[in-house]
KOLVEXRO-221753 format. One record per residue: residue number from 1; residue in three letters; x, y, z of N, C-alpha, C in turn. Coordinates in nm, 2 decimals, padded with zeros to 4 digits. Example, Ala and Ser with C-alpha at 12.3 -4.5 7.8 and 13.67 -1.06 7.14 Angstrom:
BEGIN
<rec 1; 'ALA'; <01.32; -00.57; 00.78>; <01.23; -00.45; 00.78>; <01.32; -00.33; 00.78>>
<rec 2; 'SER'; <01.28; -00.22; 00.71>; <01.37; -00.11; 00.71>; <01.29; 00.00; 00.79>>
//
This chain:
BEGIN
<rec 1; 'MET'; <-02.58; 01.34; -00.36>; <-02.53; 01.24; -00.35>; <-02.38; 01.26; -00.34>>
<rec 2; 'ASP'; <-02.40; 01.12; -00.24>; <-02.23; 01.14; -00.16>; <-02.12; 01.21; -00.22>>
<rec 3; 'ALA'; <-02.02; 01.20; -00.16>; <-01.90; 01.25; -00.23>; <-01.82; 01.11; -00.23>>
<rec 4; 'LYS'; <-01.89; 01.02; -00.17>; <-01.81; 00.91; -00.17>; <-01.82; 00.81; -00.32>>
<rec 5; 'ALA'; <-01.92; 00.87; -00.40>; <-01.95; 00.83; -00.56>; <-01.87; 00.91; -00.60>>
<rec 6; 'TYR'; <-01.81; 00.94; -00.62>; <-01.70; 01.06; -00.74>; <-01.59; 01.01; -00.66>>
<rec 7; 'VAL'; <-01.59; 00.95; -00.61>; <-01.42; 00.86; -00.55>; <-01.40; 00.70; -00.60>>
<rec 8; 'SER'; <-01.37; 00.67; -00.75>; <-01.38; 00.54; -00.73>; <-01.28; 00.46; -00.64>>
<rec 9; 'ALA'; <-01.28; 00.31; -00.58>; <-01.22; 00.25; -00.44>; <-01.06; 00.23; -00.54>>
<rec 10; 'ARG'; <-01.02; 00.27; -00.67>; <-00.91; 00.24; -00.69>; <-00.84; 00.42; -00.68>>
<rec 11; 'SER'; <-00.90; 00.54; -00.72>; <-00.88; 00.63; -00.71>; <-00.83; 00.68; -00.52>>
<rec 12; 'GLY'; <-00.95; 00.61; -00.49>; <-00.95; 00.65; -00.34>; <-00.81; 00.55; -00.25>>
<rec 13; 'ILE'; <-00.74; 00.44; -00.31>; <-00.61; 00.39; -00.28>; <-00.53; 00.45; -00.30>>
<rec 14; 'LEU'; <-00.53; 00.52; -00.44>; <-00.45; 00.60; -00.52>; <-00.40; 00.75; -00.39>>
<rec 15; 'ARG'; <-00.51; 00.73; -00.33>; <-00.45; 00.86; -00.27>; <-00.52; 00.83; -00.14>>
<rec 16; 'GLN'; <-00.51; 00.74; -00.08>; <-00.50; 00.68; 00.04>; <-00.63; 00.79; 00.15>>
<rec 17; 'LEU'; <-00.72; 00.76; 00.09>; <-00.84; 00.79; 00.16>; <-00.91; 00.70; 00.25>>
<rec 18; 'CYS'; <-01.00; 00.76; 00.31>; <-01.07; 00.68; 00.41>; <-01.18; 00.56; 00.31>>
<rec 19; 'PRO'; <-01.16; 00.47; 00.37>; <-01.24; 00.35; 00.28>; <-01.40; 00.41; 00.29>>
<rec 20; 'ARG'; <-01.46; 00.44; 00.38>; <-01.58; 00.45; 00.39>; <-01.66; 00.56; 00.37>>
<rec 21; 'CYS'; <-01.53; 00.67; 00.42>; <-01.66; 00.87; 00.29>; <-01.55; 00.82; 00.18>>
<rec 22; 'ARG'; <-01.41; 00.81; 00.16>; <-01.34; 00.83; 00.09>; <-01.30; 00.99; 00.10>>
<rec 23; 'ILE'; <-01.27; 01.04; 00.15>; <-01.26; 01.23; 00.17>; <-01.17; 01.22; 00.29>>
<rec 24; 'GLY'; <-01.15; 01.19; 00.37>; <-01.07; 01.19; 00.53>; <-00.94; 01.11; 00.49>>
<rec 25; 'ARG'; <-00.86; 01.15; 00.50>; <-00.68; 01.07; 00.47>; <-00.65; 00.99; 00.55>>
<rec 26; 'ILE'; <-00.62; 00.84; 00.55>; <-00.54; 00.81; 00.59>; <-00.42; 00.78; 00.65>>
<rec 27; 'TYR'; <-00.30; 00.87; 00.59>; <-00.22; 00.95; 00.59>; <-00.24; 01.10; 00.61>>
<rec 28; 'PRO'; <-00.13; 01.18; 00.69>; <-00.18; 01.34; 00.66>; <-00.10; 01.39; 00.53>>
<rec 29; 'THR'; <00.01; 01.26; 00.52>; <00.11; 01.33; 00.42>; <00.12; 01.25; 00.28>>
<rec 30; 'SER'; <00.12; 01.27; 00.20>; <00.19; 01.16; 00.08>; <00.22; 01.05; 00.17>>
<rec 31; 'ILE'; <00.25; 00.85; 00.10>; <00.33; 00.83; 00.15>; <00.40; 00.80; 00.07>>
<rec 32; 'PHE'; <00.44; 00.84; -00.06>; <00.56; 00.93; -00.11>; <00.67; 01.01; -00.11>>
<rec 33; 'ARG'; <00.60; 01.04; 00.03>; <00.71; 01.21; 00.09>; <00.72; 01.18; 00.24>>
<rec 34; 'GLY'; <00.84; 01.13; 00.21>; <00.91; 01.11; 00.34>; <00.86; 00.95; 00.41>>
<rec 35; 'PHE'; <00.81; 01.00; 00.62>; <00.77; 00.89; 00.68>; <00.68; 00.92; 00.72>>
<rec 36; 'PRO'; <00.52; 00.96; 00.63>; <00.47; 01.01; 00.77>; <00.35; 00.89; 00.86>>
<rec 37; 'ARG'; <00.34; 00.88; 00.98>; <00.29; 00.85; 01.04>; <00.08; 00.85; 01.01>>
<rec 38; 'MET'; <00.10; 00.74; 01.04>; <-00.07; 00.73; 01.00>; <-00.19; 00.75; 01.07>>
<rec 39; 'ASN'; <-00.32; 00.79; 01.04>; <-00.40; 00.93; 01.15>; <-00.45; 00.73; 01.19>>
<rec 40; 'GLU'; <-00.47; 00.79; 01.33>; <-00.57; 00.67; 01.38>; <-00.71; 00.65; 01.40>>
<rec 41; 'ARG'; <-00.76; 00.70; 01.31>; <-00.95; 00.79; 01.25>; <-00.93; 00.83; 01.14>>
<rec 42; 'CYS'; <-01.05; 00.83; 01.07>; <-01.07; 00.94; 00.98>; <-01.14; 01.03; 01.00>>
<rec 43; 'ALA'; <-01.06; 01.19; 00.98>; <-01.12; 01.29; 01.09>; <-01.23; 01.33; 00.98>>
<rec 44; 'VAL'; <-01.34; 01.25; 00.87>; <-01.45; 01.31; 00.83>; <-01.53; 01.24; 00.93>>
<rec 45; 'CYS'; <-01.53; 01.10; 00.91>; <-01.63; 01.02; 00.91>; <-01.58; 00.92; 01.07>>
<rec 46; 'SER'; <-01.49; 00.89; 01.11>; <-01.41; 00.87; 01.29>; <-01.41; 00.76; 01.25>>
<rec 47; 'LEU'; <-01.35; 00.70; 01.18>; <-01.35; 00.51; 01.11>; <-01.31; 00.50; 01.16>>
<rec 48; 'LYS'; <-01.21; 00.37; 01.23>; <-01.08; 00.39; 01.31>; <-01.04; 00.34; 01.22>>
<rec 49; 'PHE'; <-00.92; 00.31; 01.19>; <-00.84; 00.28; 01.07>; <-00.76; 00.09; 01.13>>
<rec 50; 'GLU'; <-00.72; 00.14; 01.25>; <-00.60; 00.00; 01.30>; <-00.75; -00.10; 01.39>>
<rec 51; 'ARG'; <-00.87; -00.21; 01.36>; <-00.93; -00.25; 01.43>; <-00.88; -00.30; 01.55>>
<rec 52; 'GLU'; <-00.76; -00.41; 01.56>; <-00.73; -00.44; 01.67>; <-00.58; -00.44; 01.70>>
<rec 53; 'GLN'; <-00.54; -00.45; 01.76>; <-00.37; -00.48; 01.80>; <-00.41; -00.62; 01.62>>
<rec 54; 'GLY'; <-00.21; -00.60; 01.56>; <-00.20; -00.70; 01.51>; <-00.27; -00.70; 01.42>>
<rec 55; 'TYR'; <-00.35; -00.55; 01.35>; <-00.45; -00.62; 01.23>; <-00.39; -00.57; 01.13>>
<rec 56; 'PHE'; <-00.31; -00.56; 01.10>; <-00.21; -00.50; 01.02>; <-00.09; -00.63; 00.91>>
<rec 57; 'LEU'; <-00.14; -00.74; 01.04>; <-00.08; -00.87; 01.02>; <-00.05; -00.93; 00.79>>
<rec 58; 'GLY'; <-00.24; -00.90; 00.79>; <-00.24; -00.90; 00.63>; <-00.14; -00.80; 00.55>>
<rec 59; 'ALA'; <-00.18; -00.66; 00.65>; <-00.04; -00.62; 00.54>; <00.10; -00.64; 00.52>>
<rec 60; 'MET'; <00.08; -00.68; 00.64>; <00.24; -00.71; 00.60>; <00.30; -00.83; 00.47>>
<rec 61; 'ALA'; <00.11; -00.94; 00.46>; <00.11; -01.01; 00.31>; <00.14; -01.00; 00.20>>
<rec 62; 'ILE'; <00.04; -00.89; 00.24>; <00.05; -00.76; 00.05>; <00.14; -00.75; 00.08>>
<rec 63; 'SER'; <00.21; -00.71; 00.13>; <00.40; -00.62; 00.12>; <00.42; -00.73; 00.07>>
<rec 64; 'TYR'; <00.45; -00.83; 00.09>; <00.53; -00.96; 00.10>; <00.52; -01.01; -00.04>>
<rec 65; 'VAL'; <00.33; -01.06; -00.10>; <00.36; -01.07; -00.25>; <00.40; -00.88; -00.30>>
<rec 66; 'LEU'; <00.41; -00.82; -00.27>; <00.43; -00.67; -00.36>; <00.57; -00.69; -00.44>>
<rec 67; 'ALA'; <00.62; -00.75; -00.35>; <00.79; -00.68; -00.30>; <00.81; -00.81; -00.44>>
<rec 68; 'VAL'; <00.78; -00.93; -00.34>; <00.82; -01.05; -00.49>; <00.84; -01.03; -00.59>>
<rec 69; 'ALA'; <00.70; -00.96; -00.62>; <00.65; -00.93; -00.78>; <00.74; -00.83; -00.81>>
<rec 70; 'LEU'; <00.76; -00.71; -00.75>; <00.85; -00.64; -00.74>; <01.03; -00.71; -00.83>>
<rec 71; 'VAL'; <01.05; -00.71; -00.77>; <01.19; -00.77; -00.74>; <01.18; -00.93; -00.88>>
<rec 72; 'ALA'; <01.10; -01.00; -00.94>; <01.13; -01.02; -00.99>; <01.10; -01.04; -01.17>>
<rec 73; 'VAL'; <00.98; -00.92; -01.16>; <00.97; -00.81; -01.29>; <01.09; -00.74; -01.24>>
<rec 74; 'LEU'; <01.17; -00.67; -01.20>; <01.33; -00.61; -01.22>; <01.40; -00.70; -01.28>>
<rec 75; 'ALA'; <01.44; -00.83; -01.23>; <01.55; -00.93; -01.27>; <01.51; -00.95; -01.39>>
<rec 76; 'ALA'; <01.39; -00.98; -01.39>; <01.35; -01.01; -01.55>; <01.40; -00.97; -01.68>>
<rec 77; 'LEU'; <01.32; -00.80; -01.61>; <01.38; -00.70; -01.71>; <01.57; -00.67; -01.75>>
<rec 78; 'LEU'; <01.58; -00.71; -01.63>; <01.78; -00.66; -01.62>; <01.82; -00.82; -01.67>>
<rec 79; 'TRP'; <01.76; -00.89; -01.68>; <01.79; -01.03; -01.72>; <01.80; -00.99; -01.95>>
<rec 80; 'ALA'; <01.67; -00.97; -01.92>; <01.66; -01.02; -02.05>; <01.78; -00.85; -02.14>>
<rec 81; 'ALA'; <01.79; -00.74; -02.11>; <01.86; -00.61; -02.17>; <01.95; -00.60; -02.14>>
<rec 82; 'THR'; <02.00; -00.71; -02.05>; <02.20; -00.68; -02.00>; <02.25; -00.84; -02.01>>
<rec 83; 'GLY'; <02.17; -00.93; -02.03>; <02.27; -01.02; -02.04>; <02.37; -01.16; -01.95>>
<rec 84; 'TRP'; <02.30; -01.09; -01.81>; <02.35; -01.15; -01.67>; <02.30; -01.21; -01.64>>
<rec 85; 'SER'; <02.32; -01.29; -01.54>; <02.33; -01.41; -01.55>; <02.20; -01.37; -01.41>>
<rec 86; 'LEU'; <02.10; -01.44; -01.42>; <01.95; -01.44; -01.33>; <02.03; -01.38; -01.19>>
<rec 87; 'GLU'; <02.08; -01.47; -01.17>; <02.12; -01.45; -01.05>; <02.20; -01.29; -00.95>>
<rec 88; 'ARG'; <02.22; -01.25; -01.07>; <02.30; -01.12; -01.06>; <02.19; -01.02; -01.09>>
<rec 89; 'ALA'; <02.12; -01.08; -01.23>; <01.96; -00.97; -01.25>; <01.93; -00.91; -01.09>>
<rec 90; 'ALA'; <01.83; -00.99; -01.05>; <01.83; -01.07; -00.92>; <01.85; -00.96; -00.77>>
<rec 91; 'LEU'; <01.98; -00.96; -00.75>; <02.04; -00.90; -00.65>; <02.08; -00.77; -00.72>>
<rec 92; 'VAL'; <02.11; -00.71; -00.79>; <02.08; -00.64; -00.86>; <01.94; -00.51; -00.84>>
<rec 93; 'ALA'; <01.79; -00.64; -00.89>; <01.70; -00.57; -00.87>; <01.66; -00.61; -00.76>>
<rec 94; 'PHE'; <01.69; -00.64; -00.61>; <01.68; -00.57; -00.48>; <01.72; -00.48; -00.45>>
<rec 95; 'LEU'; <01.78; -00.37; -00.53>; <01.86; -00.21; -00.47>; <01.76; -00.15; -00.51>>
<rec 96; 'PRO'; <01.64; -00.12; -00.58>; <01.55; -00.02; -00.59>; <01.44; -00.09; -00.46>>
<rec 97; 'LEU'; <01.39; -00.21; -00.43>; <01.34; -00.28; -00.29>; <01.35; -00.23; -00.22>>
<rec 98; 'ALA'; <01.50; -00.24; -00.18>; <01.52; -00.18; -00.04>; <01.46; -00.01; 00.03>>
<rec 99; 'LEU'; <01.49; 00.09; -00.09>; <01.48; 00.19; -00.11>; <01.30; 00.25; -00.13>>
<rec 100; 'LEU'; <01.19; 00.13; -00.19>; <01.10; 00.11; -00.14>; <01.01; 00.02; -00.04>>
<rec 101; 'ALA'; <01.09; -00.03; 00.00>; <01.05; -00.06; 00.16>; <00.89; 00.00; 00.23>>
<rec 102; 'PRO'; <01.01; 00.10; 00.24>; <00.93; 00.20; 00.32>; <00.77; 00.27; 00.30>>
<rec 103; 'THR'; <00.78; 00.30; 00.15>; <00.62; 00.31; 00.04>; <00.56; 00.21; 00.01>>
<rec 104; 'LEU'; <00.65; 00.11; 00.03>; <00.56; -00.05; 00.02>; <00.49; -00.10; 00.08>>
<rec 105; 'ALA'; <00.59; -00.09; 00.25>; <00.47; -00.12; 00.32>; <00.35; -00.03; 00.37>>
<rec 106; 'LYS'; <00.35; 00.10; 00.36>; <00.22; 00.17; 00.40>; <00.13; 00.10; 00.33>>
<rec 107; 'PHE'; <00.14; 00.12; 00.12>; <00.07; 00.12; 00.04>; <-00.02; 00.02; 00.06>>
<rec 108; 'SER'; <00.05; -00.13; 00.16>; <-00.01; -00.24; 00.16>; <-00.13; -00.19; 00.25>>
<rec 109; 'ARG'; <-00.07; -00.12; 00.34>; <-00.14; -00.09; 00.50>; <-00.29; -00.05; 00.42>>
<rec 110; 'VAL'; <-00.25; 00.04; 00.32>; <-00.43; 00.11; 00.26>; <-00.47; 00.01; 00.20>>
<rec 111; 'LEU'; <-00.40; -00.08; 00.11>; <-00.46; -00.19; 00.06>; <-00.55; -00.29; 00.15>>
<rec 112; 'TRP'; <-00.48; -00.36; 00.27>; <-00.53; -00.37; 00.40>; <-00.63; -00.34; 00.41>>
<rec 113; 'ILE'; <-00.70; -00.16; 00.45>; <-00.81; -00.16; 00.50>; <-00.89; -00.14; 00.42>>
<rec 114; 'TYR'; <-00.88; -00.12; 00.26>; <-00.95; -00.12; 00.18>; <-01.03; -00.26; 00.15>>
<rec 115; 'PHE'; <-00.93; -00.40; 00.18>; <-01.00; -00.53; 00.12>; <-01.05; -00.55; 00.25>>
<rec 116; 'ASP'; <-01.02; -00.54; 00.40>; <-01.06; -00.59; 00.51>; <-01.18; -00.52; 00.52>>
<rec 117; 'ARG'; <-01.23; -00.40; 00.50>; <-01.34; -00.29; 00.43>; <-01.45; -00.37; 00.42>>
<rec 118; 'SER'; <-01.44; -00.39; 00.29>; <-01.50; -00.48; 00.17>; <-01.54; -00.58; 00.22>>
<rec 119; 'VAL'; <-01.48; -00.69; 00.27>; <-01.53; -00.79; 00.29>; <-01.65; -00.83; 00.42>>
<rec 120; 'ASP'; <-01.59; -00.69; 00.60>; <-01.67; -00.68; 00.69>; <-01.66; -00.50; 00.67>>
<rec 121; 'PRO'; <-01.75; -00.45; 00.65>; <-01.75; -00.35; 00.67>; <-01.79; -00.31; 00.82>>
<rec 122; 'THR'; <-01.87; -00.36; 00.91>; <-01.85; -00.33; 01.02>; <-01.73; -00.29; 01.09>>
<rec 123; 'ASP'; <-01.82; -00.19; 01.21>; <-01.70; -00.13; 01.25>; <-01.66; -00.23; 01.40>>
//
């Protein structure tokens, strides 16, 4: 059996592995450590991660949805736990987003690559 059979899509996404072979890495280091540059191709199967110029526009939409969801959940938790006004809770909820924005953007790219490859697996 091939190695892909042993790595689920969920695990591949969390570990930022190539969606084709699920062995090679999309980023040379973890997205949770610093600001890694994305690999152009998979070192194992040579899959090109960015198919065309402007390819990651879909990742921007995913990043936006994740950011809004994160702020909404944090604001609701702060509002319920502190009794602050909803406006103040939402404002404070934006602080973690500012710190997580680079990681969120990189994670969104991984999600986009997996989604796009599942819809159109051709090279």
